[in-house]
Backbone bond lengths (Angstrom), bond angles and torsions (degrees), N, CA, C in turn:
res aa  C-N    CA-C-N  psi(-1)  N-CA   C-N-CA  omega(-1)  CA-C   N-CA-C  phi
1 M - - - 1.455 - - 1.509 108.69 -
2 N 1.345 117.98 133.52 1.504 121.59 -177.27 1.656 104.14 -96.14
3 N 1.296 109.90 119.16 1.521 117.38 172.36 1.442 112.93 -90.59
4 T 1.288 124.36 12.70 1.459 121.88 -176.96 1.567 104.36 -86.46
5 P 1.402 114.20 128.32 1.492 116.54 179.30 1.523 114.16 -60.13
6 S 1.232 117.28 145.76 1.567 122.72 -178.05 1.535 101.24 -63.95
7 T 1.300 111.70 158.53 1.498 120.27 177.35 1.577 108.61 -64.29
8 N 1.303 122.88 -34.46 1.438 126.18 178.06 1.458 111.25 -58.87
9 V 1.364 115.38 -47.58 1.467 124.24 -177.93 1.457 106.89 -64.64
10 T 1.303 118.95 -53.03 1.506 122.09 179.94 1.549 114.06 -58.08
11 T 1.348 116.49 -38.81 1.460 118.63 176.60 1.507 112.66 -66.20
12 A 1.346 116.32 -42.81 1.462 123.78 176.21 1.543 109.45 -59.36
13 N 1.299 116.02 -50.19 1.402 120.04 178.49 1.555 111.15 -56.55
14 H 1.309 113.91 -50.78 1.507 118.43 173.20 1.493 111.88 -42.84
15 D 1.297 112.39 -51.14 1.541 117.08 -179.43 1.379 114.01 -64.09
16 I 1.294 123.13 -34.18 1.448 128.70 176.28 1.523 106.85 -62.57
17 V 1.308 120.64 -51.81 1.456 124.29 -179.03 1.545 107.33 -59.93
18 R 1.262 118.45 -53.54 1.413 118.31 177.85 1.503 118.42 -53.70
19 A 1.314 115.45 -39.77 1.431 123.55 177.82 1.643 111.46 -61.62
20 F 1.347 113.79 -32.64 1.402 117.46 176.28 1.454 114.58 -58.03
21 Y 1.368 115.94 -39.11 1.408 122.84 173.38 1.535 120.19 -77.90
22 T 1.311 111.68 -37.28 1.531 117.60 -177.57 1.571 108.63 -84.65
23 D 1.271 119.17 -33.62 1.469 118.98 -165.01 1.555 110.39 -105.92
24 V 1.355 114.77 -24.48 1.466 121.38 -173.81 1.510 111.76 -109.66
25 L 1.275 115.51 -56.84 1.560 120.56 -174.83 1.514 111.35 -78.36
26 S 1.390 120.23 -36.10 1.377 120.48 174.68 1.503 114.93 -83.42
27 A 1.266 121.00 125.68 1.513 126.68 -172.47 1.547 105.60 58.68
28 P 1.273 121.54 62.26 1.466 124.92 -179.96 1.429 117.21 -59.15
29 A 1.385 117.52 -23.97 1.499 123.43 -174.96 1.569 102.26 -71.91
30 E 1.299 126.41 -18.32 1.405 128.40 176.29 1.533 115.13 -91.20
31 T 1.292 117.26 -6.49 1.406 120.33 -179.64 1.534 112.56 -73.62
32 T 1.343 110.29 126.76 1.439 115.65 176.09 1.524 113.69 -98.60
33 E 1.328 118.17 158.09 1.506 120.84 177.52 1.453 110.58 -63.82
34 A 1.291 117.40 -37.71 1.497 119.31 175.18 1.539 114.02 -59.81
35 R 1.282 115.85 -42.81 1.499 116.31 175.32 1.459 114.36 -66.34
36 Y 1.326 116.56 -39.63 1.331 119.24 176.39 1.498 115.91 -58.16
37 Y 1.317 119.07 -44.34 1.488 124.16 -179.04 1.619 109.03 -77.20
38 E 1.238 116.10 -10.75 1.464 115.56 169.31 1.507 111.37 -69.19
39 L 1.303 115.48 -31.36 1.505 123.08 -176.60 1.513 113.60 -102.42
40 F 1.276 119.11 -27.26 1.489 118.60 -172.29 1.580 109.80 -117.46
41 S 1.240 115.17 145.35 1.479 124.28 169.12 1.547 107.54 -68.86
42 P 1.340 116.19 144.26 1.472 120.86 177.67 1.485 108.35 -66.07
43 D 1.353 119.32 -18.30 1.486 123.16 -178.36 1.548 110.34 -101.95
44 V 1.311 116.56 19.77 1.510 117.92 -177.71 1.527 110.83 -55.26
45 V 1.328 114.76 147.40 1.473 125.28 177.79 1.505 105.74 -117.89
46 S 1.320 114.64 128.29 1.501 119.63 174.72 1.397 114.62 -121.24
47 I 1.343 123.01 119.46 1.432 126.60 179.42 1.469 111.83 -115.60
48 P 1.365 121.06 125.20 1.487 123.15 1.08 1.627 108.48 -76.62
49 T 1.290 112.89 165.38 1.473 121.56 -175.38 1.562 104.61 -59.57
50 P 1.339 115.53 133.03 1.490 117.47 -177.43 1.557 109.56 -69.81
51 P 1.224 122.57 157.80 1.484 127.20 -179.38 1.540 110.57 -49.87
52 G 1.372 117.32 -35.16 1.433 122.40 -177.54 1.454 115.16 -75.81
53 G 1.398 118.69 0.58 1.486 121.72 179.79 1.446 111.27 106.20
54 P 1.371 115.84 174.90 1.508 122.29 -173.60 1.572 113.22 -77.02
55 G 1.277 109.50 162.41 1.501 117.60 170.40 1.565 110.33 70.74
56 A 1.421 109.03 -172.18 1.434 115.76 -176.99 1.592 111.39 -59.15
57 Q 1.276 118.00 -38.17 1.455 119.20 -175.31 1.579 110.61 -66.60
58 G 1.356 111.70 -38.65 1.512 115.16 175.88 1.458 112.54 -63.91
59 M 1.382 121.47 -37.77 1.345 121.47 178.61 1.500 111.70 -68.02
60 L 1.395 115.28 -38.99 1.488 119.74 176.37 1.540 109.31 -60.99
61 N 1.356 117.46 -47.75 1.443 120.63 175.21 1.476 116.11 -48.19
62 T 1.428 113.43 -51.27 1.447 122.50 -177.81 1.576 108.90 -61.93
63 I 1.358 118.44 -46.69 1.434 120.24 -179.41 1.560 110.60 -61.32
64 A 1.394 115.90 -40.17 1.461 119.91 -178.88 1.637 107.54 -64.27
65 F 1.363 117.05 -39.75 1.376 122.36 -179.69 1.611 107.68 -64.23
66 L 1.276 116.76 -46.13 1.516 121.76 -176.80 1.605 106.42 -62.17
67 G 1.291 117.93 -39.52 1.424 125.06 178.36 1.553 112.79 -63.11
68 Q 1.235 115.24 -35.00 1.481 120.84 173.90 1.431 118.39 -73.79
69 V 1.379 116.10 -43.08 1.377 122.75 -174.60 1.503 117.70 -96.15
70 V 1.356 115.67 -26.78 1.408 122.04 176.12 1.522 112.16 -129.58
71 P 1.411 114.61 64.57 1.463 116.60 -168.57 1.506 115.50 -64.00
72 D 1.335 115.17 -18.74 1.517 117.16 175.39 1.500 114.48 -92.77
73 L 1.296 116.92 13.94 1.431 120.37 -179.05 1.549 113.92 -52.81
74 T 1.280 115.37 133.01 1.433 120.37 170.20 1.502 107.24 -126.99
75 W 1.344 115.75 150.22 1.431 123.93 175.60 1.495 112.42 -132.23
76 E 1.248 117.96 98.82 1.489 122.38 -169.64 1.581 108.34 -95.41
77 V 1.328 113.45 128.81 1.461 120.47 171.59 1.470 109.52 -74.39
78 K 1.356 119.04 118.57 1.425 125.65 179.14 1.544 112.20 -96.12
79 E 1.429 116.55 -32.69 1.452 121.79 -179.33 1.534 102.59 -153.45
80 L 1.355 114.27 137.07 1.484 120.41 -179.05 1.580 104.72 -134.45
81 L 1.305 113.99 115.97 1.434 118.28 -179.22 1.553 111.35 -113.00
82 A 1.263 118.40 127.18 1.462 122.45 -178.90 1.536 106.04 -98.06
83 L 1.320 115.41 122.18 1.527 122.87 173.10 1.424 112.07 -86.20
84 D 1.348 120.91 160.74 1.448 125.00 179.37 1.469 112.78 -69.83
85 D 1.270 123.80 -12.29 1.443 123.40 -169.63 1.657 110.71 -112.38
86 G 1.296 114.01 25.31 1.478 117.44 177.53 1.557 116.50 81.59
87 R 1.363 115.02 9.16 1.355 119.20 172.01 1.513 118.93 -102.73
88 F 1.271 118.68 151.74 1.464 119.87 -177.16 1.557 102.64 -129.27
89 V 1.439 111.70 141.05 1.372 120.39 171.23 1.506 109.74 -110.81
90 V 1.379 114.11 132.22 1.509 114.77 -168.94 1.533 99.99 -131.57
91 R 1.367 113.42 130.05 1.458 124.68 169.66 1.496 104.14 -103.85
92 G 1.318 119.25 121.47 1.441 120.56 -177.82 1.493 112.25 -136.42
93 V 1.304 116.95 170.04 1.478 125.11 178.83 1.558 104.42 -124.00
94 A 1.338 114.65 125.82 1.459 120.00 168.81 1.534 110.96 -107.61
95 A 1.324 111.43 140.13 1.502 118.10 -174.66 1.539 106.54 -142.49
96 G 1.318 113.94 143.43 1.502 118.03 173.91 1.490 109.29 179.89
97 T 1.342 113.15 173.76 1.498 124.01 177.87 1.529 104.97 -123.64
98 P 1.371 120.58 112.16 1.447 123.74 178.27 1.550 106.29 -67.28
99 I 1.415 114.17 144.13 1.471 117.66 172.38 1.501 109.61 -113.57
100 G 1.327 121.09 1.97 1.430 126.82 176.39 1.493 110.21 -143.18
101 P 1.353 115.82 -177.25 1.435 120.49 179.03 1.515 114.67 -51.65
102 F 1.270 119.78 130.55 1.491 121.57 -174.49 1.467 111.55 -152.32
103 L 1.273 118.60 122.70 1.531 124.28 176.14 1.507 113.04 63.65
104 G 1.268 118.89 24.62 1.453 119.88 177.26 1.617 106.44 99.38
105 V 1.357 121.08 -13.98 1.380 123.24 174.50 1.591 110.54 -80.98
106 E 1.291 110.78 94.54 1.589 114.21 -167.52 1.491 116.49 -65.58
107 T 1.393 112.93 -40.45 1.473 120.51 178.60 1.473 112.19 -104.44
108 P 1.340 119.15 121.64 1.447 121.77 179.41 1.499 110.69 -53.69
109 T 1.273 116.80 137.64 1.482 121.55 -176.95 1.478 109.99 -100.94
110 G 1.234 118.95 -12.51 1.459 121.46 -178.07 1.588 111.72 87.83
111 R 1.370 112.91 -5.54 1.432 118.21 177.70 1.436 112.59 -81.49
112 S 1.313 118.03 162.36 1.432 122.05 175.21 1.481 111.66 -114.02
113 F 1.331 119.25 167.78 1.466 120.05 178.34 1.572 105.46 -132.03
114 S 1.309 114.62 156.94 1.394 125.35 176.35 1.512 105.64 -142.09
115 I 1.419 113.77 119.73 1.523 116.36 -174.76 1.543 112.77 -135.86
116 M 1.255 118.07 158.51 1.420 123.66 -177.72 1.553 104.56 -90.10
117 S 1.301 118.32 150.74 1.529 125.75 172.48 1.395 107.48 -134.50
118 I 1.391 118.71 152.64 1.384 123.49 168.23 1.540 110.54 -133.41
119 D 1.270 119.29 126.00 1.518 121.80 -174.44 1.489 108.93 -124.77
120 I 1.339 115.38 145.73 1.496 116.73 166.30 1.566 103.53 -121.58
121 L 1.260 117.96 117.16 1.490 124.92 179.08 1.518 111.34 -109.45
122 T 1.320 112.91 134.84 1.459 119.34 171.91 1.472 112.19 -110.69
123 L 1.385 110.60 131.04 1.555 114.27 -177.09 1.586 104.16 -116.65
124 E 1.355 110.82 143.21 1.464 120.73 175.62 1.550 104.80 -142.36
125 E 1.417 109.71 127.47 1.489 119.02 -178.41 1.517 113.16 49.09
126 G 1.422 111.46 44.77 1.522 117.34 169.63 1.510 111.72 76.85
127 K 1.323 118.95 16.09 1.597 121.75 177.06 1.487 107.06 -131.73
128 I 1.421 113.68 146.88 1.410 117.75 168.94 1.477 109.03 -76.82
129 V 1.364 113.10 124.48 1.513 115.75 178.44 1.513 114.02 -112.84
130 H 1.407 116.77 -13.07 1.450 118.44 -176.65 1.474 108.12 -149.82
131 V 1.323 116.27 136.33 1.454 122.95 -179.37 1.536 110.09 -136.53
132 Y 1.317 115.53 120.28 1.451 120.60 164.29 1.510 105.40 -101.51
133 H 1.304 117.60 129.16 1.449 118.57 -178.64 1.536 109.76 -142.52
134 L 1.354 109.36 144.99 1.485 121.18 -177.18 1.544 105.50 -137.06
135 E 1.333 117.43 118.31 1.408 124.13 176.19 1.493 110.32 -118.56
136 D 1.357 117.73 144.42 1.459 121.28 -177.66 1.563 108.39 -87.21
137 W 1.294 114.14 67.18 1.489 118.15 -179.62 1.546 114.89 -65.57
138 T 1.388 114.94 -24.40 1.461 119.15 177.33 1.421 111.09 -61.04
139 S 1.393 116.52 -41.65 1.489 118.45 178.62 1.486 112.41 -69.49
140 A 1.346 115.11 -31.16 1.449 115.42 175.35 1.474 113.66 -62.72
141 I 1.395 116.19 -41.82 1.533 119.54 -179.26 1.502 106.68 -64.73
142 A 1.403 119.91 -41.41 1.350 122.87 -178.71 1.591 110.74 -63.74
143 Q 1.260 120.58 -37.86 1.408 126.49 179.84 1.574 110.06 -68.48
144 L 1.259 112.24 -41.64 1.580 118.19 -177.86 1.560 108.38 -73.83
145 T 1.251 124.10 -27.41 1.463 125.14 -172.93 1.546 111.17 -104.46
146 S 1.310 118.31 -11.09 1.500 114.31 -175.12 1.457 112.16 -69.86
147 A 1.376 112.55 154.78 1.486 115.33 168.65 1.422 115.67 -65.37
148 A 1.323 118.16 141.73 1.399 118.61 -176.93 1.427 119.42 -62.51
């Protein structure tokens, strides 16, 4: 028995992963709950737990927060690797300019940040069910607070 996913499934899953970055993380203020659930399982697990809390609602809360505080946020996929077991590894770059308190920087400085992220996403039946994510928020803070 061949356990390799078909090309159509792999392509569809690739599109789902890319849509997470283009339709949800970029311009998060425009993200709708309906679009989110087209991509994510209601039982999604995110490690570490997002600031908005666990599960799908925690991720939605975090996306809503990002949309309010960094409305010009973009999250560009720089590299996307599909593994044979339904997982995807994504190297991305997040960039934006906070307009409110963000990451302990209470007063907006007018400065922008650009940071790297690495994510491992697992898909099952066309939905993202598990996300390991690591963002370089320390560099974001340094960029937002550095002297011009």
